[in-house]
PLY file of the C-alpha trace (Angstrom):
ply
format ascii 1.0
element vertex 120
property float x
property float y
property float z
element edge 119
property int vertex1
property int vertex2
end_header
109.28 79.14 81.53
105.76 79.20 83.01
107.39 79.75 86.58
109.39 82.65 85.18
106.22 84.29 83.50
104.37 83.69 86.66
107.05 85.48 89.04
107.23 88.38 86.54
103.35 88.52 86.61
103.34 88.74 90.56
105.69 91.50 90.59
104.00 93.37 87.84
100.52 92.89 89.99
102.38 93.89 93.01
103.57 96.79 91.41
100.34 97.91 90.30
98.58 97.18 93.52
101.16 99.71 95.23
100.17 102.36 92.85
96.58 102.27 94.32
97.64 102.25 97.96
96.84 105.87 98.27
93.21 105.35 97.41
93.02 102.50 100.08
94.73 104.95 102.60
92.20 107.68 101.75
89.43 105.40 102.07
90.52 104.12 105.43
90.83 107.68 106.72
87.31 108.63 105.55
85.83 105.53 106.76
87.23 105.82 110.36
86.11 109.46 110.29
82.71 108.24 109.80
83.00 105.75 112.66
84.32 108.26 114.83
81.30 110.55 114.44
79.40 108.11 116.68
81.42 109.76 119.48
79.71 113.10 118.65
76.14 111.56 118.75
75.15 107.90 118.69
72.70 108.59 115.92
75.78 109.06 113.50
76.18 105.41 112.41
77.09 104.39 108.83
77.45 100.68 107.80
80.75 99.59 106.24
78.33 98.30 103.17
77.11 101.80 102.91
80.71 103.26 102.79
81.90 100.45 100.38
79.01 101.67 98.13
80.42 105.05 97.95
83.92 103.78 97.47
82.77 101.58 94.48
80.84 104.49 93.09
83.88 106.80 93.30
86.16 104.45 91.52
83.37 103.80 88.53
82.89 107.63 88.27
86.14 109.26 88.69
87.60 110.62 85.51
89.77 107.99 83.45
93.45 108.64 83.00
96.24 107.21 80.88
98.85 107.65 83.93
97.94 105.54 87.01
99.28 108.47 89.26
96.64 110.85 87.73
93.89 107.92 88.01
94.67 107.53 91.69
94.33 111.47 92.31
91.01 111.65 90.43
89.59 108.60 92.28
91.08 110.37 95.67
89.39 113.39 94.92
86.06 111.78 93.91
86.11 109.79 96.91
86.72 112.35 99.39
84.11 114.95 97.96
81.42 111.93 97.60
81.91 110.70 101.04
81.91 114.30 102.69
78.96 115.09 100.86
77.04 112.00 101.58
77.66 111.90 105.30
77.37 115.80 105.84
73.69 115.62 104.51
72.83 113.28 107.42
74.44 115.59 110.12
73.00 118.45 112.35
74.46 121.59 111.29
76.39 122.13 114.75
78.24 119.02 113.75
79.34 119.48 110.27
82.37 121.72 111.01
83.47 119.02 113.69
83.06 116.47 110.81
85.27 118.64 108.45
87.81 119.33 110.87
88.27 115.45 111.66
88.57 114.72 107.93
91.17 117.71 107.29
93.09 116.56 110.34
93.28 112.89 109.73
94.33 113.59 105.99
97.15 116.04 107.04
98.31 113.25 109.33
98.32 110.50 106.89
100.08 112.81 104.56
102.79 113.60 107.00
101.80 117.27 107.23
100.83 116.90 110.82
102.15 114.43 113.51
99.95 112.73 115.94
101.37 114.89 118.62
100.30 117.97 116.54
96.69 116.84 116.73
96.43 114.89 119.90
0 1
1 2
2 3
3 4
4 5
5 6
6 7
7 8
8 9
9 10
10 11
11 12
12 13
13 14
14 15
15 16
16 17
17 18
18 19
19 20
20 21
21 22
22 23
23 24
24 25
25 26
26 27
27 28
28 29
29 30
30 31
31 32
32 33
33 34
34 35
35 36
36 37
37 38
38 39
39 40
40 41
41 42
42 43
43 44
44 45
45 46
46 47
47 48
48 49
49 50
50 51
51 52
52 53
53 54
54 55
55 56
56 57
57 58
58 59
59 60
60 61
61 62
62 63
63 64
64 65
65 66
66 67
67 68
68 69
69 70
70 71
71 72
72 73
73 74
74 75
75 76
76 77
77 78
78 79
79 80
80 81
81 82
82 83
83 84
84 85
85 86
86 87
87 88
88 89
89 90
90 91
91 92
92 93
93 94
94 95
95 96
96 97
97 98
98 99
99 100
100 101
101 102
102 103
103 104
104 105
105 106
106 107
107 108
108 109
109 110
110 111
111 112
112 113
113 114
114 115
115 116
116 117
117 118
118 119
């Protein structure tokens, strides 16, 4: 009986984890865009710890929702804006449009709107 309950809980947890996968995907897209900023200038370095602080802040401050799908959308929206805003403050004016373009293209690639061939 306990094994059956554990198996059911495992499936339930796995399903919930998969619902939040888009948040992790967007987080990785944003983080690697930040990392790639160092190709523009070596001064643009942000630690993983800084990014995780923004990630955690976004989860805590995104509007709550009854449906997990809406909660995920809220977190993604809050995360994307917060990271963009935070990183943009430290960029030279001439590099801000490049950063924005990097983010937009990577998001479109992960959303399958663009293929790597379209961008590369």
